[in-house]
Short mmCIF file of the C-alpha atoms (twelve columns), coordinates in Angstrom:
data_MODEL
# 
_entry.id   MODEL 
# 
loop_
_atom_site.group_PDB 
_atom_site.id 
_atom_site.type_symbol 
_atom_site.label_atom_id 
_atom_site.label_alt_id 
_atom_site.label_comp_id 
_atom_site.label_asym_id 
_atom_site.label_seq_id 
_atom_site.Cartn_x 
_atom_site.Cartn_y 
_atom_site.Cartn_z 
_atom_site.pdbx_PDB_model_num 
ATOM 1   C CA . MET A 1   -124.712 55.800 -135.522 1 
ATOM 2   C CA . THR A 2   -127.841 53.806 -134.777 1 
ATOM 3   C CA . LEU A 3   -126.665 51.756 -131.822 1 
ATOM 4   C CA . ARG A 4   -127.914 48.173 -131.995 1 
ATOM 5   C CA . ALA A 5   -125.470 46.372 -129.699 1 
ATOM 6   C CA . VAL A 6   -123.105 47.048 -126.810 1 
ATOM 7   C CA . LEU A 7   -120.280 44.581 -126.227 1 
ATOM 8   C CA . PHE A 8   -118.491 44.470 -122.873 1 
ATOM 9   C CA . ASP A 9   -115.220 43.089 -121.619 1 
ATOM 10  C CA . PHE A 10  -115.661 41.274 -118.305 1 
ATOM 11  C CA . GLY A 11  -112.624 41.665 -116.018 1 
ATOM 12  C CA . GLY A 12  -111.917 45.362 -115.605 1 
ATOM 13  C CA . VAL A 13  -115.470 46.320 -116.556 1 
ATOM 14  C CA . PHE A 14  -117.757 44.404 -114.188 1 
ATOM 15  C CA . ILE A 15  -115.060 43.611 -111.627 1 
ATOM 16  C CA . ASP A 16  -111.785 45.306 -110.735 1 
ATOM 17  C CA . SER A 17  -109.106 45.368 -113.424 1 
ATOM 18  C CA . PRO A 18  -106.679 42.414 -113.520 1 
ATOM 19  C CA . PHE A 19  -103.943 44.884 -114.461 1 
ATOM 20  C CA . ASP A 20  -104.534 46.829 -111.272 1 
ATOM 21  C CA . ALA A 21  -104.363 43.576 -109.290 1 
ATOM 22  C CA . THR A 22  -101.091 42.634 -110.978 1 
ATOM 23  C CA . ASP A 23  -99.628  46.021 -110.064 1 
ATOM 24  C CA . ARG A 24  -100.530 45.402 -106.414 1 
ATOM 25  C CA . TYR A 25  -98.878  41.991 -106.487 1 
ATOM 26  C CA . ALA A 26  -95.725  43.455 -108.050 1 
ATOM 27  C CA . ARG A 27  -95.452  46.088 -105.329 1 
ATOM 28  C CA . ARG A 28  -95.874  43.471 -102.630 1 
ATOM 29  C CA . VAL A 29  -93.043  41.259 -103.942 1 
ATOM 30  C CA . GLY A 30  -90.769  44.161 -104.891 1 
ATOM 31  C CA . LEU A 31  -90.853  43.845 -108.686 1 
ATOM 32  C CA . GLU A 32  -91.401  46.375 -111.458 1 
ATOM 33  C CA . ALA A 33  -95.065  46.176 -112.458 1 
ATOM 34  C CA . ASP A 34  -94.477  46.645 -116.188 1 
ATOM 35  C CA . GLN A 35  -91.827  43.939 -116.338 1 
ATOM 36  C CA . LEU A 36  -93.922  41.493 -114.322 1 
ATOM 37  C CA . THR A 37  -96.992  42.150 -116.480 1 
ATOM 38  C CA . ASP A 38  -94.960  41.542 -119.636 1 
ATOM 39  C CA . VAL A 39  -93.626  38.209 -118.333 1 
ATOM 40  C CA . ILE A 40  -97.009  36.947 -117.133 1 
ATOM 41  C CA . PHE A 41  -99.425  38.333 -119.721 1 
ATOM 42  C CA . GLY A 42  -97.289  39.338 -122.698 1 
ATOM 43  C CA . SER A 43  -98.308  42.182 -124.972 1 
ATOM 44  C CA . TYR A 44  -101.858 43.487 -124.806 1 
ATOM 45  C CA . GLU A 45  -101.310 45.440 -127.996 1 
ATOM 46  C CA . ARG A 46  -100.872 42.258 -130.074 1 
ATOM 47  C CA . ASP A 47  -101.956 38.629 -130.024 1 
ATOM 48  C CA . THR A 48  -98.849  36.396 -129.951 1 
ATOM 49  C CA . ASP A 49  -97.625  32.934 -128.955 1 
ATOM 50  C CA . HIS A 50  -96.909  34.061 -125.393 1 
ATOM 51  C CA . PRO A 51  -98.069  31.279 -123.015 1 
ATOM 52  C CA . TRP A 52  -100.799 33.470 -121.502 1 
ATOM 53  C CA . HIS A 53  -102.127 34.248 -124.967 1 
ATOM 54  C CA . ARG A 54  -102.104 30.560 -125.860 1 
ATOM 55  C CA . LEU A 55  -103.883 29.820 -122.569 1 
ATOM 56  C CA . GLU A 56  -106.601 32.341 -123.392 1 
ATOM 57  C CA . ARG A 57  -106.998 30.805 -126.855 1 
ATOM 58  C CA . GLY A 58  -107.535 27.385 -125.280 1 
ATOM 59  C CA . GLU A 59  -104.245 25.997 -126.595 1 
ATOM 60  C CA . LEU A 60  -102.621 25.400 -123.173 1 
ATOM 61  C CA . THR A 61  -103.810 24.322 -119.759 1 
ATOM 62  C CA . VAL A 62  -103.198 26.531 -116.732 1 
ATOM 63  C CA . ASP A 63  -100.511 24.129 -115.507 1 
ATOM 64  C CA . GLU A 64  -98.708  24.238 -118.863 1 
ATOM 65  C CA . ALA A 65  -98.830  28.039 -118.954 1 
ATOM 66  C CA . ARG A 66  -97.582  28.176 -115.360 1 
ATOM 67  C CA . GLU A 67  -94.504  26.138 -116.233 1 
ATOM 68  C CA . GLN A 68  -93.664  28.264 -119.271 1 
ATOM 69  C CA . ILE A 69  -94.197  31.549 -117.435 1 
ATOM 70  C CA . ALA A 70  -91.921  30.370 -114.604 1 
ATOM 71  C CA . VAL A 71  -89.157  29.793 -117.152 1 
ATOM 72  C CA . ALA A 72  -89.789  33.217 -118.723 1 
ATOM 73  C CA . GLY A 73  -89.483  34.824 -115.295 1 
ATOM 74  C CA . GLU A 74  -86.086  33.229 -114.725 1 
ATOM 75  C CA . VAL A 75  -84.891  34.283 -118.191 1 
ATOM 76  C CA . ALA A 76  -86.033  37.875 -117.517 1 
ATOM 77  C CA . GLY A 77  -84.075  37.918 -114.263 1 
ATOM 78  C CA . LEU A 78  -87.167  38.180 -112.049 1 
ATOM 79  C CA . GLY A 79  -86.545  34.920 -110.265 1 
ATOM 80  C CA . PRO A 80  -89.247  32.283 -109.753 1 
ATOM 81  C CA . ILE A 81  -92.635  33.665 -110.812 1 
ATOM 82  C CA . ASP A 82  -95.567  31.514 -109.737 1 
ATOM 83  C CA . LEU A 83  -98.619  32.163 -111.885 1 
ATOM 84  C CA . TYR A 84  -100.858 30.727 -109.182 1 
ATOM 85  C CA . GLU A 85  -99.824  33.455 -106.732 1 
ATOM 86  C CA . VAL A 86  -100.677 36.155 -109.264 1 
ATOM 87  C CA . LEU A 87  -103.997 34.492 -110.071 1 
ATOM 88  C CA . ALA A 88  -104.848 34.475 -106.365 1 
ATOM 89  C CA . GLU A 89  -104.408 38.267 -106.371 1 
ATOM 90  C CA . LEU A 90  -106.642 38.506 -109.429 1 
ATOM 91  C CA . GLY A 91  -109.229 36.341 -107.703 1 
ATOM 92  C CA . GLY A 92  -109.573 38.975 -105.007 1 
ATOM 93  C CA . ALA A 93  -110.583 41.515 -107.643 1 
ATOM 94  C CA . SER A 94  -113.675 39.454 -108.457 1 
ATOM 95  C CA . ARG A 95  -115.215 40.311 -105.086 1 
ATOM 96  C CA . ASN A 96  -115.730 43.924 -106.158 1 
ATOM 97  C CA . VAL A 97  -118.630 43.939 -108.613 1 
ATOM 98  C CA . ARG A 98  -119.106 47.285 -110.352 1 
ATOM 99  C CA . ASP A 99  -122.851 47.712 -110.066 1 
ATOM 100 C CA . HIS A 100 -122.775 50.954 -112.057 1 
ATOM 101 C CA . MET A 101 -121.670 48.947 -115.125 1 
ATOM 102 C CA . VAL A 102 -124.334 46.316 -114.522 1 
ATOM 103 C CA . ASP A 103 -126.849 49.182 -114.522 1 
ATOM 104 C CA . VAL A 104 -125.554 50.247 -117.956 1 
ATOM 105 C CA . VAL A 105 -126.338 46.763 -119.306 1 
ATOM 106 C CA . ARG A 106 -129.846 46.896 -117.881 1 
ATOM 107 C CA . THR A 107 -130.378 50.319 -119.447 1 
ATOM 108 C CA . ALA A 108 -129.266 49.031 -122.854 1 
ATOM 109 C CA . ARG A 109 -131.521 45.987 -122.682 1 
ATOM 110 C CA . GLY A 110 -134.430 48.163 -121.596 1 
ATOM 111 C CA . ARG A 111 -134.055 50.089 -124.840 1 
ATOM 112 C CA . GLY A 112 -133.948 46.955 -126.996 1 
ATOM 113 C CA . ILE A 113 -130.191 47.071 -127.572 1 
ATOM 114 C CA . ALA A 114 -128.418 43.708 -127.792 1 
ATOM 115 C CA . THR A 115 -125.682 43.012 -125.243 1 
ATOM 116 C CA . SER A 116 -122.710 40.652 -125.236 1 
ATOM 117 C CA . VAL A 117 -119.614 39.834 -123.225 1 
ATOM 118 C CA . VAL A 118 -116.379 39.532 -125.221 1 
ATOM 119 C CA . THR A 119 -113.764 38.249 -122.816 1 
ATOM 120 C CA . ASN A 120 -110.212 36.944 -122.905 1 
ATOM 121 C CA . ASN A 121 -110.540 34.115 -120.453 1 
ATOM 122 C CA . VAL A 122 -109.305 30.709 -119.388 1 
ATOM 123 C CA . ALA A 123 -111.289 27.487 -119.833 1 
ATOM 124 C CA . GLU A 124 -110.608 26.296 -116.288 1 
ATOM 125 C CA . PHE A 125 -111.985 29.556 -114.837 1 
ATOM 126 C CA . GLY A 126 -115.377 29.389 -116.535 1 
ATOM 127 C CA . GLU A 127 -117.303 27.840 -113.669 1 
ATOM 128 C CA . PHE A 128 -116.063 30.592 -111.347 1 
ATOM 129 C CA . TRP A 129 -116.340 33.852 -113.306 1 
ATOM 130 C CA . ARG A 130 -119.677 33.029 -114.917 1 
ATOM 131 C CA . LYS A 131 -121.333 33.088 -111.488 1 
ATOM 132 C CA . ILE A 132 -120.143 36.573 -110.485 1 
ATOM 133 C CA . ILE A 133 -123.003 38.397 -112.234 1 
ATOM 134 C CA . PRO A 134 -126.216 36.973 -113.805 1 
ATOM 135 C CA . LEU A 135 -124.915 36.462 -117.341 1 
ATOM 136 C CA . ASP A 136 -128.055 34.816 -118.741 1 
ATOM 137 C CA . GLU A 137 -130.218 37.674 -117.499 1 
ATOM 138 C CA . LEU A 138 -127.929 40.448 -118.695 1 
ATOM 139 C CA . PHE A 139 -126.485 39.279 -122.022 1 
ATOM 140 C CA . ASP A 140 -127.696 37.862 -125.302 1 
ATOM 141 C CA . ASP A 141 -124.347 36.165 -125.902 1 
ATOM 142 C CA . VAL A 142 -120.969 35.454 -124.322 1 
ATOM 143 C CA . VAL A 143 -117.848 35.155 -126.484 1 
ATOM 144 C CA . ASP A 144 -115.101 33.484 -124.439 1 
ATOM 145 C CA . SER A 145 -111.682 33.475 -126.123 1 
ATOM 146 C CA . SER A 146 -110.803 30.042 -124.733 1 
ATOM 147 C CA . ALA A 147 -113.944 28.565 -126.335 1 
ATOM 148 C CA . VAL A 148 -113.681 30.239 -129.754 1 
ATOM 149 C CA . GLY A 149 -109.881 30.032 -130.180 1 
ATOM 150 C CA . VAL A 150 -109.317 33.725 -130.848 1 
ATOM 151 C CA . ARG A 151 -108.630 36.526 -128.376 1 
ATOM 152 C CA . LYS A 152 -108.566 40.289 -128.133 1 
ATOM 153 C CA . PRO A 153 -107.092 42.430 -129.603 1 
ATOM 154 C CA . ASP A 154 -107.484 40.298 -132.758 1 
ATOM 155 C CA . ALA A 155 -110.203 42.013 -134.800 1 
ATOM 156 C CA . ALA A 156 -111.633 38.578 -135.649 1 
ATOM 157 C CA . ILE A 157 -113.153 38.121 -132.188 1 
ATOM 158 C CA . PHE A 158 -115.122 41.357 -132.512 1 
ATOM 159 C CA . SER A 159 -116.335 40.415 -135.981 1 
ATOM 160 C CA . LEU A 160 -117.437 37.041 -134.595 1 
ATOM 161 C CA . ALA A 161 -119.265 38.680 -131.695 1 
ATOM 162 C CA . CYS A 162 -121.185 40.961 -134.057 1 
ATOM 163 C CA . GLU A 163 -121.990 38.081 -136.383 1 
ATOM 164 C CA . ARG A 164 -123.425 36.065 -133.500 1 
ATOM 165 C CA . LEU A 165 -125.687 39.002 -132.621 1 
ATOM 166 C CA . SER A 166 -126.620 39.574 -136.294 1 
ATOM 167 C CA . VAL A 167 -125.361 43.155 -135.977 1 
ATOM 168 C CA . GLU A 168 -123.062 45.075 -138.321 1 
ATOM 169 C CA . PRO A 169 -119.852 46.262 -136.594 1 
ATOM 170 C CA . GLY A 170 -120.705 49.863 -137.432 1 
ATOM 171 C CA . ALA A 171 -123.828 49.587 -135.281 1 
ATOM 172 C CA . ALA A 172 -121.976 48.199 -132.258 1 
ATOM 173 C CA . LEU A 173 -120.055 49.724 -129.356 1 
ATOM 174 C CA . PHE A 174 -117.364 47.951 -127.313 1 
ATOM 175 C CA . VAL A 175 -116.202 48.703 -123.747 1 
ATOM 176 C CA . ASP A 176 -112.862 47.540 -122.306 1 
ATOM 177 C CA . ASP A 177 -110.367 48.622 -119.669 1 
ATOM 178 C CA . HIS A 178 -107.284 48.182 -121.898 1 
ATOM 179 C CA . PRO A 179 -106.450 50.549 -124.793 1 
ATOM 180 C CA . GLY A 180 -105.029 47.680 -126.878 1 
ATOM 181 C CA . ASN A 181 -108.359 45.881 -126.896 1 
ATOM 182 C CA . VAL A 182 -110.196 49.099 -127.684 1 
ATOM 183 C CA . ALA A 183 -107.922 49.563 -130.706 1 
ATOM 184 C CA . GLY A 184 -108.677 46.002 -131.825 1 
ATOM 185 C CA . ALA A 185 -112.406 46.675 -131.742 1 
ATOM 186 C CA . GLU A 186 -111.970 49.878 -133.705 1 
ATOM 187 C CA . ALA A 187 -109.938 47.959 -136.298 1 
ATOM 188 C CA . ALA A 188 -112.950 45.668 -136.718 1 
ATOM 189 C CA . GLY A 189 -115.196 48.671 -137.388 1 
ATOM 190 C CA . LEU A 190 -116.828 49.107 -133.983 1 
ATOM 191 C CA . ASP A 191 -116.958 52.256 -131.918 1 
ATOM 192 C CA . ALA A 192 -115.187 51.693 -128.604 1 
ATOM 193 C CA . ILE A 193 -114.703 53.233 -125.180 1 
ATOM 194 C CA . CYS A 194 -111.839 52.638 -122.768 1 
ATOM 195 C CA . CYS A 195 -113.182 52.589 -119.206 1 
ATOM 196 C CA . GLY A 196 -109.726 52.677 -117.585 1 
ATOM 197 C CA . PHE A 197 -108.369 50.612 -114.701 1 
ATOM 198 C CA . THR A 198 -109.767 52.478 -111.697 1 
ATOM 199 C CA . VAL A 199 -113.270 52.577 -110.258 1 
ATOM 200 C CA . GLU A 200 -113.353 56.350 -110.715 1 
ATOM 201 C CA . GLU A 201 -112.559 56.086 -114.432 1 
ATOM 202 C CA . SER A 202 -115.140 53.331 -114.745 1 
ATOM 203 C CA . VAL A 203 -117.875 55.525 -113.241 1 
ATOM 204 C CA . VAL A 204 -117.088 58.282 -115.743 1 
ATOM 205 C CA . ALA A 205 -117.219 55.766 -118.611 1 
ATOM 206 C CA . ALA A 206 -120.540 54.364 -117.353 1 
ATOM 207 C CA . ASP A 207 -122.074 57.838 -117.382 1 
ATOM 208 C CA . ARG A 208 -120.844 58.379 -120.939 1 
ATOM 209 C CA . LEU A 209 -122.222 54.992 -122.024 1 
ATOM 210 C CA . THR A 210 -125.602 55.725 -120.493 1 
ATOM 211 C CA . GLN A 211 -125.797 59.012 -122.377 1 
ATOM 212 C CA . LEU A 212 -124.956 57.279 -125.660 1 
ATOM 213 C CA . ILE A 213 -127.479 54.529 -125.047 1 
ATOM 214 C CA . THR A 214 -130.338 56.809 -124.026 1 
ATOM 215 C CA . SER A 215 -129.717 59.169 -126.931 1 
ATOM 216 C CA . THR A 216 -130.108 56.366 -129.498 1 
# 
C-alpha cells in the first residue's frame, strides 16, 4: 500500500481511553463495568438508536441523553445513573496527553502524508476537546460525528473522511482504541490498527505506526 493518509480517533489515542475511565468509575461505585458501559454508551460494535449514539450524531442534547440514560439505568437494575458523574471521570482522562501519538502525527506530516481526526464526539464538548492538542497544526481535517450526523463504526464516516482528504480508502490507515471502530474502518476499505486502552498498548501501536509511515 502507498500510504497517503492516516486517520486518528481522538479520545483513547491522544488522551486516555474513555472506556478505561468508565471502568474506574464503575469500580468506585460498585457496579459491573461491562453493564455500566452498555447502559451509558450502548454497543460499540454497531451504530444504534441508543441515546449516547444519538447524542454523538447530534440528534440529542447532553441533557436529553442524560435523562434517557438515567431511565435505562433504572430499567437495568443499576439504580440512578447520572451521566454527568461519568463524564466528570472522562474529563480527568483529558489531562493525560499521549505525546508519543502526537509525535506520530508530526512524523506523518513531515513525510507529506495527510492527517485527519475521525471522532465520535458531542457538540457541547467541542470548545473543550479541541483545545487539548493543536488541531490546526497537526491535522488537515477533523470529522466530528456530531457535526456530520454519522458516527463510528458506520463505514460511511470513514468514506466521508477519505473523500474530504481526496484520498482513496485503500491508501488510508485508521487508528482507534476500540476494536469495533477498527472493524468499521476495515469495512470501508481502510487498513486499521487498534491501539488498545492502556498507555503501554498505545506506545507499542505508535512504534508500529511510525515504522509503517517511515517505510512508505
